[in-house]
N, C-alpha and C positions, 0 to 999 in steps of 0.2 A: 441223798443229794437234793438240792433245792430245785425248784421249778426253772425251766428253761425259758427265757424271754426272747420274743422275736422282735428284731431291730431293723429299722431302715428297709432294707430289701426283702425282709421276711427270713433272713438268715438268723441263727441263734446269736445271742449277744457274745458268747465266747468266741464264735468265729470272727466277729468284727471287733473284738477288744482292741486290737492294735490300731483300729481305725477311729476310736471314740474314746481315748483315754484322756482327753484334754478337759481340764476344768471348764465347766460351762460358762464361767464369768470371764473366761478368756475368749470366748466365741464372739468377739466384738471387733469394731473398728478402734484403733488406739484412742481416739479422742473420747470415746465412751467412759474410759477409766477415770476421767478428770472431771466429768460434768456434775457429780453428787456434790463436789464443793462449789460449783458455780451456781447452782440453783438457788432461788431466794432462801434466805434464812427461815427456820421454823416451818418450812413447807411439810404438810402432812399428807397431801394427796396429789396425784397427778393422773390425768387421763389422756390416752393417745388413741387415735383412730387409724385403722389400715384402710386405705381407699384407693381406688383406680381413679386417677384424676383427668385423663384424657385419653383417646384412642389415636394411634398412629395408622390404623387400618380402616380405610372407609367402609369396608364390609361389616366391621364390628363396632357397634356402640354400647354393647352389653359384654360383660364377662361372667363366665360361670364361677360362682363361689364354690371352691373345692380344695380340700387338703388341710384344712384347719384341724380337724380331729386327729388325723395322722400325726401332724406336727405336735399337738399337745401331748398325745400319748408317747410319742417318740422322744421328745426333748424335755418338756416341761414336767413330765411325769417319771418315765424310765431314766432318762439321761441325767436329770438333776438328783435323782435318788441314788443312782449307781455311781455316778462321777463326782457328787458333791456331798450330799447328806450322809452317804453310807461310808465315806472315807474319813479318816482322822482329821480332825480340825487342823492340827499343825500341818499335815500334808498339803491340804488345799490352800490354806493360807500361805505356806511356803512356797508352793508351786507358782501362786499368782504373784508374790513378791520377787521371786527369782526372774520371771520374765519381765515384769515392769521394771525392776531396778536396772536391768541390763539394757532395756530399750528406751523407756521414757526417762528413767533417772530417778534416784531416791528423792523423796520429798515432793515429787510432782503430782502424786496420786494419793488417794485415801484408801489405804489397804484395810483399815480397821472395819469397813463395811462388809468385807468378805467374812471376817469372823463372827460378826453379829448376825449376818444372814445364817451362817452354819449353826450358831447357837439357837436361832429361832426353830430350826428344825423342819421347816417346810417353806415352800415358795409362795410368798404372800402377794399373789397375783390373782385378779378376777378378769375373766374374758366373757363378754357379752357379744353374740354373733348373730347373723342371719343364718338360716338353715342352709347347709350345703346342698348344692343343686340349684340353688337360686341364681337366676340371670339378673345381674346387677348393672344398672346403667352408670356411666360415668358420674363421678362426683358423689355418688352415694356410698357412705362407709359400709364396709363389710363386717367389721368387728372392732370392738373397743377393748382397750386393755387398761387396768388400774391397779394400784396397789391396795391392799386390804390391812396393812399395818402402817401406822403413821410414820414409822422410822424409815420406810423404804420407798418414798416417793421417786427416787432416782431409778427405781427398777423397771418400770414400763419401757422407758426410752432406751435403757441399757440392753434391752432385748431386741431393739429394732433391727440391727444388721442381721441377726439370726433369722428373725421372722421374715424379713424381706427376702433374704437369699433362698429360704426354704418354700416360701408361699407362692411366688409369682409363677414358676414353671408348671406345677400341676394344675394352677387355674387356666393357663394359656392351653394346655393340651386338653383340658376339659372342654374349652371353648371350640378348639379345632375339631374335636369329635362331635360336638353339638352341631357344628356348622356342616360337617358331612351329613349328619343324621337329618337335618333340615332339608338337604338335597334329596336324600333317600325317600324322605316322607312324601315329597311333593310327586316324584315320578312313581314311587310304589302306589300311592294313591290312585294315579292315573292308569297304571299299566298291570298291576299285580293283583292276583286274587288276594282277598283280606287275610286268608291263612298263612300267607308268606310272611316269615319272620323278617321284619325290617332290621333287626339288631344283628342278623347274620349276613348281611349284604356286603358289608365292608369289614376289613381287618387292619390292625396295627402290625406294620412290619419294620418298625423303627429301631429295634433294640441296638443292632450293631452300629448304628450311626448317631446314637446319642452321646452326650458328653462324658457319661459315666454310667455305672451299673445303677446307682441310686436315681440319676436322672431318668434312665430308661424305665425303671420300675414305676416311679411316680407319674411319668408321662403316660405309660400304658394305663395305669389306674384312671386318670382322667379320661382317657379314651374309652375305657370299659363302662363309664357312665351312659354312654350312648350305643355302644356295640359290644358284642359277645365275642368276637374273633380277634385274636391276637397271637403273635408268635412269641411273646415275652412270658415264659413260663412263671418266673417269681412273682409276677403281679398277682397270682392266686393266693400264695401265703400272705403277701403284703395286704390285700383286701380283707382276707379272713382275719388277720390280727387287728386291723385298725378299724374295719367297718362291719365287724360282727356278722359274717357270712360264712357259708359252709359249701365248698364246691361239690360234696357228696350229696347235698340235700337240695341245692338250688343251682341255678345257672349264674355262675360267677364269670367264667370266660372259658373259651374252647380254642384248642389248636386243631390241626389236621396233619395227617401223614402226607409227606411232599418229598420229591426228590430234589436234589441240587445238581450243579454242574459237575461236581466231582463224582457223584454217582453215575450220571449220564456218560460222561467222558471216560471213566475207568472201565464201564462196561463195553463202551465202543471200542476201547483199545483191546479187549479181549475178543469180542464177537465180530468185529469189523462191520457191525451194523447197528441200527437203533431199534429194529423191530423185535429182536430177541428179548431185550429188557422189558419192553412194553407188554409183550406177551406174558412174561413171567409175572410182571406186576399184577396183571389182569387175572391170571389163572393160579398162580402159586402163592404169591406174597400177600395179596389183598383181595382174594376172590370174593369176600363178604363186606369190604370196606370201601368207603369213598377215599380218593386220594387225588392229589394234583401232581403233574409231572411237567417239569420244565423241558421245552422242546426246541429251543433256539441255539443249543450248543454248536450246531453246524448250519442247518437250513431248516428253518421253522416251517415254511410253506411247503417244503418237500414232504415233511412229516404230516401236515394236514392234508395236502392233496393226494399223496401216493401211499403213505404208510398206514394211515387211519382206515382207508378202505379195505386194505388187506387184513385188518383186524376187526372188522365189523362183526363178524360172528362172536369173537371173545368179548367184545365190548357190549353187545346186546345181551349176552348171557351172564355178564358180570353182575353180581348183586350189590351194586353201589354205583357210584358216579365217578366217571374219570374227568378231571378238570384239565383242560389244555392251557398250559401256561406259556405265554411269551415273556421275554425278558430283555428285548432289544428293540430297536427300531421306533416308530411312531406309535405309541401305546394306544392312541385313540383309534388309529387304523387297524392295528393288530386285533384289538379286542372285538371291535365291531365286525371286521371282516371275518374273524374266526367264527362268531355267532352265525353269520349269513351262511358261511361254508358248511358249518355243522348241521344248519337246517337242511341244506341241499342234500347231505349225506344220510343223516339220521332222521330228519322230520321232526314230528313232535305234535303238540295239540294247540288249540286255541282256548284261552281261558274265559272267564265269565265276563271279562271286560273287552274281549275281542282282540286280545294280543296273543301273538304266538309264543309258546313255551316250548323249549327243546325237550326231545325225549330225555327222560330223567337218567339216562346213563351217560350223557355228555353235558358239559358246560365250559365256558370260557373263564380263565382268570388272569388277572394281571397283578403280580405281588407287591409292587411298589411303583413309584413314579406318578401315581394318580394324585394330581393336585386337585384343589376344589374345582378350578375351571375345567380340567380334563374330566372329572367326574360328571360334571354338568354337561359337557360335550358328548361323552359316551352315551349317557342316558338320553339326551336330546336325540341323537342319531338312531339309537334303538327304538325309541318312541316313534320317530317320523317314519320308520321302516316297518312299523307293526310289531315290534318285539317288546315283551315284557322285560324290565330291567333286572329281574331275577335270573336272567340267563347268564349274568356275569357276576363273578366275585372280584371285587377290587380291593387294592391295598393302598394304605398311606404309609410311605417310607419316612425316613428321618428328614428329608428335605421339607416334606409337607408339614411335619410336626414341628420344625424349627424356623420356618421362613414362609412368606407368601409372596408371589409376584402379583403386583397390582399395578395396572396401567404401564406395564413394561419395567417397573422398578422392583427390585428384589428388596423385600422388607424382612430382615431377620428378626426372630422373636426374642426379646430381652425383657427385663423388668421394665424398661421404659415403653415397651409396646403399649401398655396401659398406664405408664407412669405411676405404677403402684408406689405408695409412700406411707410411712407411719409418722404421724404428726401429733405433737402434744397440743391439746386444745383447751385444757381446763386444769386448774389447781385449786387447792384450799390451804390457807394459811391461818392458823389459830382460829378455825371455824368460819373464816370468811371466804366466800367464793370469788375466783378471779377467772374470767375468760381469757384463754391464751389463742392468739392467731397470727398468721402472717398473711400479708396482702402486698406483695411487691409491686412497685409503681409499673414495672414493665414485665411482670410475672405472668400474666395471663392465667393459664391453668394452675399455677403454683399457689393461688390463693387457697388458703385452708378453711376449714370449718371454724367456727368461733364458739367456744364453750361446748357443752355436751349436746348430743344429737338424738333426735327421735325419728326412726325410719318407719314409714307406713307405706300402705299399698292401696291406690285407688284403681279397681279393676286389675289389669295387668301390669300397671306402671307403678314402680317404686320411686319414692321420692324421700327427702329428709328435711327436717327443720332443725335448726341449731340455736345457740344461745340459752340453753338450759343449764341448771345445776345438774350434778351427778344424781342427786336424790330425785329430782324432777324427771330425769331421763330414764330412771329405773322403774318404768310404769308398764302396765299390761299392754298398752296401745303399741309400745315400741316393738318393732320386730327383731331388735338386737336383745336377744334373751340370753340369760346366764348359761354358760356351757362349762365353765371351769372356775374352781375357786380353791385356793390354798392347797394345791396339790391333788384335788380330786375332781374327776369328770362328773358333770352333773346332768347333762343331756346329751346322750349319744344318739347317733343315727346309724342304722344298718344300711348296707349297700342298696337294698330295694327301697329305702326311704329316700335316698339321695337320687336315685334314678326317678322315683316317683315325683319328686320335687321338681326335676328338671324336664321330664317328659309327660307328666300327668300319669294317667293309667295306660298310656299307649306305648310303653316300652317294648 
């Protein structure tokens, strides 16, 4: 048997075969099929840049570069090999012609190029990119794509639709995660002992509310650049496959045992109370393991005020932590009030920075609904009342991963949140260089780079210069360095590298 390849969500390729059997040259907008004939005659090279052109979120003027390595491995290597170069030429050419003849019409497109690419036997594309984990300001290009064979200058822009569709989401989720981590860093520095793991203070609870399995996995991967806690199990094989990590040897991601309402309500239906299951969890099911338990199926404050005191002996003898989870009401009030009540009942200690830390047997958790603003508000209230923020575990759900409320306006995250675009900026014809650019009179942020770009860093600030030839831009000074060429990955980063690029040595 041949080796099993892992694809997209970390599932074996055979498992997803029905989902990925489309000729990759059909993964386009229709108009891409006709552009090869429209380009200037005798064009031998084109260069396109992927760039965040503007931010629609006041809070964010930088976006985290992430997901390119996974995209290259998934599509430019595995997908093209399995679904194009490894299939018979007549099959891929025929499939392309069948779809285009029926939709665009015969004679409207150049199908010969499909056969020529298959004859070449590899994908003649070069990509030069910033390191993943880099925080990139608006207008600064993240990566460049160019052809490496003179007969395929049409190819970089033919990949635009696929690149754009696959790249924007993991970058936004990585930016969301980094924003939560920035908040954590501020308040943990003030209120927590240095030994507290900041990467364990928040978790991703967005799986069930994402657009698809693939969206959930890639989104959680972006989150895991800043935090270790997630409810999305398949993110682990995804990161292992695409970012060279191993969950058995390093910290990739963690989950935790937790109840849900079906557990609480079914036991209530049998027992007629809530204390029986809680006692069983503490003494029989998880006597040596920390776990969270959702307590608002009926009356959250009754459990906190009346049932927990009856379980104090079992809780204090438990060899783990029981996390009290609310799931309704005002989450800011629920979380902070729970901490205050747990302190009254179970006390705790004062840490080296003078802030109260609950007894290690108890903690508060809120599994979703924690927006950036609510996270800041919870932490502010805890700090003002003398509590370390490590007394709570918070979670970002699908709402927080997919939109932001700013100044009373709901702003959903899409490709246009940062106006990501792939634009051609340079070409060569018979050895002569031509800069390409767009500069709409009323276009504003839509003005593109001109010619090829060199990205540099002064201190912490990235900037770029354009109007270079491709040869000039391929210099050591340029932070856009070669990562992929002709079907081969040339510079890979592991997960630790990406986290280090984003957070320094402070992950």
